N, C-alpha and C positions, 0 to 999 in steps of 0.2 A: 618060836620064829622059822620061817621056811626059807629055804636055801634057792636063789631064782635062777636058773642056768639056759643064757642063750645061745644055744648051739650053733645057729646061726651067722652069728657071730663070728666065730672060731673057723667057718670056713669061708675065707676069703681069697680071691684071686689078688690081692697085691705081693708084688715084687719082695725079697727078702732085699733088705739094707746089707752090702756086703763092705763097703769100704765107707771113707767120708771123702767129700767133693766139695769143691770149692765153684761157685757160679763166676766169682770175678777174678779168678787166679789168672791173671795174664802171663807169670811168667811158666807155666806149666805146659802153655803153648808154644813157647819159645820168642814169643814177639817181643823186640826191647821195644822199651819204653820211650816214645820220639816227645822230644820238646817242642812246645807250641811255637807258632811262629809268632812272635812279636817285635814293633815297629817303633813305637813311644818311649823317650827316656822320660822317667819323674824322677823327683827328690823331693824330701820331708825332712825334718826333722823330729826327735823321740828324745824324752825326756822319762828320766826312772831314779827315783831317790838322788842323788847328789850328781847322777851320769848325765851327760849329753850328746847325741851321736846326730850328726848332720849326715844324710844318707843319699846314696845317687843310686838310682838303676839304669843299667843304657842294654839295650838291646845285644847279646853276644850269646857264650857260651855257659854260663856259670861259674864263672871266677870270681870271689869275694878277696878286695884288697880292705883290710882294716891297718889306718893309721901306715898305709905303706908296705903292711906284712899279709901274709897269707893269709886265710881263718884256722887252719890248726894250730900254726905259730904263735897266732896272737891268743887264742882261746887254745888249750891245750886242752881241757876237761871237757869230755863230748857231750855232756850237759849243757855247758853253754853253744856248744856246734849246734846241737838239734834246738837252742830257745832260737838261737839267730836265724836259721832255714826254716823253721816253721812257718810262717806267713806264706813262704814258695812252694813247702809241701801241702800244704792243704789245698793253695791253689792249680796244683800239678801244675808248677810254672819253674821249675829245678832245671836248671841248664837254659834257662831262653834269658836269663838276664845276669849280666856281669852288675857285681852290688860294689862300689867306693862309699867309703865307712870314713867319718872324722869322729873320732870318739874322746871324751876325755871326762874325768871328774869320776868320783865314786870307786867302787870297787871291782871286782869280774865281774859278780851274778847283775849288779846298776847295770853296769855297760852294756851286757847280752841282751837284758830286758830292755834299754834304751833305742839298742840297733833293733830288735826285732820290734818294737813302736813303729820304730822309723822305716823300716822294710816294708810293714804293714801301710803306715801312709801312703808310701811312695807309690804302693802299688795301687792304691784307693784313687791315687792324683792321677794315673797312667787309666784307668779305666772302672769307673761306679760301679760298673756289673759285677766287677771279681769278688766284689763284697758280698757272697751269698748269705 
């Protein structure tokens, strides 16, 4: 067998990469993430397993009230908090809506899933273009 050597390939004018960068890293530029302006309220029902959640979203500052309690008080588990916030996070609407929830039945995981579905349906009701 013969060895093929391409001497021209080794002598390129490409700059050497020295550090990792991210093109979409807004925190590196010091820009604060601003909430989008919204003006329409919405409401919907979410169901999961035996849990049923009635969700109402209104333009506001991002405050959560679940059965009259704050989100962290009602769902102390960080995974459940992440689950219920997911629709707003994906659409980059955190801090744009106050979320008011009445939920009953089932356990914590089922209730978190029901709240998530209710929030997603409420956002879909507000603007069908949000469901990318």
